N, C-alpha and C positions, 0 to 999 in steps of 0.2 A: 268186180264185186256185184253181187245180186241181192236185191232186197225181196222180202216176202211178197207174194202176190196172191190175191184172192179173186177168183173169176166172177163171183156173184156181185152185182152192183148193189151198193147201199146208199142211202141218202147221205147228204153232207154231214149231218149229225143225227144220231139216234138218241132220243132223250127218254130217260126213265123218270116219271114224275110220281112222287109219293112222299108224304110227310114233309113236304116243303123242300125236298132235295131234287136238284136238277143234275143229271149225270151225262156228260158227253164222252163218247168213246174216242180213243186216239184216232188221229187222222191217218187213214190207210189209203193205199193206192186206189182201192175200190170205192172210196167214199165220196169222190168228187167228180163231176163231169170232165174236169181238167185231165183226168186219167182215162177217159173213155176212149174207145177205138177211134182212131183217126184224128185225135186231137194232139196238140203239141204243147204240153204244159210248160210254163215258165219255171226255170229252176228256183227253188226256194232261196230266201235270203238267209245268210248265216252271220254269226258274230263271234269273234274270238277276242278276248280282252286279256292283255298280259300286263302285269304290274310288278316291277321290282321295287320292293319297299325301301331301298336305299338310293334309288334314283340314279342319276348320271351326273358327270361334271357339266354344269350348265354352259360354261364358256366354250365347250367343244361341241355342244348339241345344237344350240340355236344359231341360225344364220345371222349375219350382221345386217343384211338388208331384207326387204320384204317383197311380197308379190310373187308373180310367176317367174320373174327374172332373177330371183335371188341366187347368190353364189353359195353353194352348199358348204356347210361347216365340215370340220374334220370327220365327225361321226357320220354325217349324211352322205359323205363321199362313198361310204361303204354301200349305200343304197342307190348309187348313181344309175344303175341299170333300170331302176323302177321309179325314177324321178317323177314321171307322169302318172304313177299309180299311188302316190301318197301325198298328204298334206301335213306339214308341220305347223303347230300352233304355239304361239307365245302369248303370255298375258292371260292365261286361264288358271282358275283355282276354285276351291270350295269356300264361300264366305263363312267365316267364323269357325272353320275347321282347323284348329291349331292345337299344338301340343306335341310336336315332334313325332316320335315313333308311334304314339298312340293313335295317330291319324291313319295308319296303314289299314285298319279295319273300316275306314270310312271312305275309301277311294271310290267305291261304287254306290255309296249310300248318301254322301254329303251331309251326314248327321252332324249337327253342330256341337261344339264344345265337348269333345270326347274325354276330356280330363276332369270334367265337373263331377261333383258328388251325385250319384244316382243316375249317371248317364245310361241311356238306353239307345242302342243302335236302331236304324230303320231299315226298310227293305232295300235290297241292292238292285242295281240296274238289271242284272240277268234274271233275277227272280221276278221283278216287275214285268219284264217282257214275257217270261214263261207264263205268268198268270194270265196275261192279256191274250196270248196266242193259243193257250191250251196245249195239251201234250200231243203234239203231232208226230213225234218220234218215240222210239223206245225209251229214251232219256230226255226229259224236258230240258235239262241243262246238265253239264258236267263241270264240276268244280275241282280243279286240279292244283297241285302244289309241288314245288321243288325245295327240298330241305326245310319244309315248313313245320312250324310248331302248331300241329293240328288242333290242339286244345285251346289255343289262344288267338290264332290268326286265320283269317279267311277273307276272300273277296265276296263271298256269298252269305247273305243274311235274309232271314225270313221277314214277313210283314211285322211280326212281333219283336223283331230285333234279336233273333236267336241265331247264333253262329251255326253255319252249315259246314261240317268238317271237310277239308279238302282231301281228295284221293291222291296219294303220293306214290302209289305202286303202279307203274305201267303194266306189269304182269297181271295184276288183279283187274285192271281196267280192260285189258285185252280179253280176259276170260269173260267179263261181263258183256262185252260187245259181240264176241264171235264164237265162244265155245258153248255149244248146245248141250245141255244136260240130258241124261236119259229120262225115261218116263217117270222113274221113281223120284229123281231129283226134282223134276218139274212139279210132281204132285206135292212133294214136301215144301217147295217154295210157295205154291198156291195155298197150302194149309196154313203156313206162317202168315201170309197176307190175310187170310180169312180170320185168323186168331187176333191179329192186330186190329182188324176191322171191328170185331166183337168187343174188344176192350174200349174202342172209341165210341161205340154205340152206347155202352153203359156209362161212360164218362159224360157224354153229351146229355143223357137223360138226367144224371145226377146234377149237372151244372144248371139245367133248366129249372129244377126244383130249388136250387140254391139261389137262383136269380131273384126270386120273389122277395121283396122287402129291402133290396139294396138301394142305395142312393143313386142319383143320376150318373155320377162320375164312375162309381164302381160298376154300374150296369153297362156303361159304355165299354169299359175295359173288359168285362166279361163277354159282351157281345163280340168284341174283337177276337177274343180267345176262342169262342165257339165257332166263329167264322173260320179261324185257322184249323180247328178240328174238322169242320166239314170239308175244307179244301184238302186236308190230309186223307179223309175218307175217300174222296173222289180220286186222288192220286193212287191210293191203294187199289181201288177198283180197276183203274186204267192199267196199273202195273200187272194186275192179274190177267187182263186181256193180252197184254204183251207176252206174258210168260207162256201163253198157248201158241204164240206165233213162232215160226222158225227164225233163227237169227241169220243175219247176212253172212256171206262167206268172204274170205280174203285170202290172197296169196302171200300176205305179209307173214314173216316169221314171228312167232310169239316172242316178245321181248323178255329179257332177264333184268330184274331189278338191280339197281346199283346202290349198295348199302353205304359206300364210302362217301360222306359228305364233301370230301375234298375233290371228288369227281364232279365238280359243280356244273361245268359246261356239258359234259356227256349226259348228265342227268336232264339238263334243260333240253338238249337236242332230242333225247328219247321221248320226253313229254310232248314236245312240239310234233314229233312224228305221230304220236298217239292222237293228238288233236286233229291232225290232218286226216288220219284214218277214220276218225269219228265222223268227220264231215263227208268224206268220200263214200262212206257206207250209209250215210244218212242216219246214223245212230242218234245224233242230236244235231241241233242247229245253233246252240248257244253254249259257248265254253268260256270259263274263266281260268286263269293261271296266275297264281301268286308265286313269284320267285322270292323266296325269303332269305335275303342277304343277311338279315339280323342274326339268323340262326346258323349261318355258315362259318365254319372255322377257317383256319388257313387252307387254301385250296389251290388247285392247279389252274393257271391261266391257259397254258398250252403245254405241249410236250417238253418245252425247254424252260418254262417259267412257273414259279410257284410264289404265291404271296408270302410276305414276311409276317403278316398278321391276319387275324380274322377279318372278315368283310366289314363288320360293324366298326371296329377300331380303325380299319383302313379308311372308311368313309369320313371319319373325323380326322382329316389329314392335317388341319392346322397350317396349311400352305407348305407342308414338307415336300420338297422336290421329289424325294424318293417315293413317298406315298402317292403323290399326284401322278408320277410316271407309271406306277403300278395300276392305279385306277384307270388311267387312260387306256392301258392294254385291256383291262377288264371290260370297259365300256365298248371298245372297238369289237371285242369278241362277241358281245351281246348283239351289236349291230349286224355282225356277219351271220349270226343265227337267225336274225330277223330277215335278213336278205335271202337266206336259203329257204326260209318258210315261204316268202313271197314268190320265189322262183318255183317252188314246188306247186303252189296253188295256181300260178300262172301257166304251168305246164299241164294242168289237168283240164281237159275239155268238158263242157257241159252240154246238155241236150239242145240248147239253142245256138250251138257252135261258138260260144264264148268261152272264157276261162273261168275256172272255179273262183279265182281271185275277183272277178267282176261281180260275183254274187256273194262275196264274203268280206265283211268289214273286219279288219284287224286293227285294234287299238292298242298302242304301246304307250305306257306312261308310268307315273309314280305319284305317290302321295307327298313326296318331298321334292321341293324345288332345288334345295341345296342341303344335303344331308350333313355337311360339315357344321352348319349352324342351326340345324333343325328348322330351316325355313320351309313354310308350307304354301308359299305363293309362287306364281309364275312356274307352274308345273311343267315338266317335259311331256309333251303330248304329240303323238304322231298317229294319224289315221290313214290306213291304206285300204285300197280295194273298195268293194261294195257298190261300185257304180257312181261314186261321187265325182265331182269336178275337182281333180287333183292337180299336182304340179305347182304348188304355191306355198308360200310361207304367210300364214295369216297372223297378223300382229294386232294385239289388243293392249290396252293400257297395262303396263307392267307394274304400276303402283295400285291403281284401282282396277283390279282384274275383273274380267267378264266371268260369270259362273261357268265352270266346266260342264255343269248340268245342261247348259244350252246345247252343247255338243251331244250330250246323252240323248236329249229329246229328238235331235236330228237323226240320231242312230235308231231310236225307237220307231220313228216314223218310217225310216227306210226298211225296217223289219216288218212293217205292216201293222204296227201298233197305233191305234188312233189315240195318241196322247198329245196334249198341248203343254203339259208340264210334268216335271219330275224333280224331286229334291228341291234345290235352291234355284231352279231355272227361272229366267225372266223372258225366255223366248227361245229361238233356235239360232243356229249358225247358218245363215242363208248363203254365205259365200261359196259353199261347197255343193249346193243343190243344183243339179242339172236341169 
């Protein structure tokens, strides 16, 4: 795959200043000395976050012992080939994030009490990182979903707590990343972006006039809103710049969407393949993927097995031996898909003669520690790749859990974000830092 290249050197950032607006162009190969002749740039850091909103059977996920010498659990045996490339954590959760399935939208936000009246979500980890890093690629983030209820569920949320709909069509995603429109289509896209920008300009001016005479609380809320509008204006401008650039090429075959929700695992595999292609083509460096088990009906576990019930009802097993046996097969299949993803990333070399996996953090987890009883503590969390010190089971207090956001802060810092806090964090997870 080849990325667009511009021969003329540009400074790291070209700023347009006027009316209080600061605009940064997207990070292109020509914009930094790291890409100049004779240099050897370090490959960028990437982050993929996968969440199944019904979790896994905890008794088969967590190892019995701790540290680097742990004996792998039933599920982790599927990842044995990559034991030194991942860390499994127990005793992590989000403080005061309770309410069963309502917590699925808070997995990357840690917003407290999602069931309370007037609840408002907060910014998600991926969007926080994208804000800090700026749009260095064609897509600042990609928010994906499998069998997802797009109107009500998402891992990605704006600073104002607005849901960002997940892309659940691999075919549409492929077109966005690789299919170059003709001149007429490009001009139409640019016109639409300009029209949206004009609407935002008018809206901003109206809101500034409305701001006069408001009390302090309302003024603060309005300032937050206007900040979001300005950020959207900037993203629209940057999107316009990218519309003018040729898209990368790929030898991959355009995928076909799978409409049948019962094809649960083929849909997961297809979306993971798309995530890998996005990283390899440097279309983005931050991806979220929600696997929506709640919205999944009776489905195929493999060619020989089909569940007797929908995923949600199956997760409320009530210790039924039959349901537990089916869930075990389902969870093992998820681990195999994760294993294959790690294998693909490990098989892809980077410019510094390392593996794409060494520069890519893969976080697998869930908002539910035990879906059977809607438990939201001791969440199943596995972090692979990214150059961390792996090969261990990190154990924290399974009653008084450590904030999962501590791990998020460590991930942000590895991405190059100068952040000391996020969400409910109280620090970082130092045990994985090399």
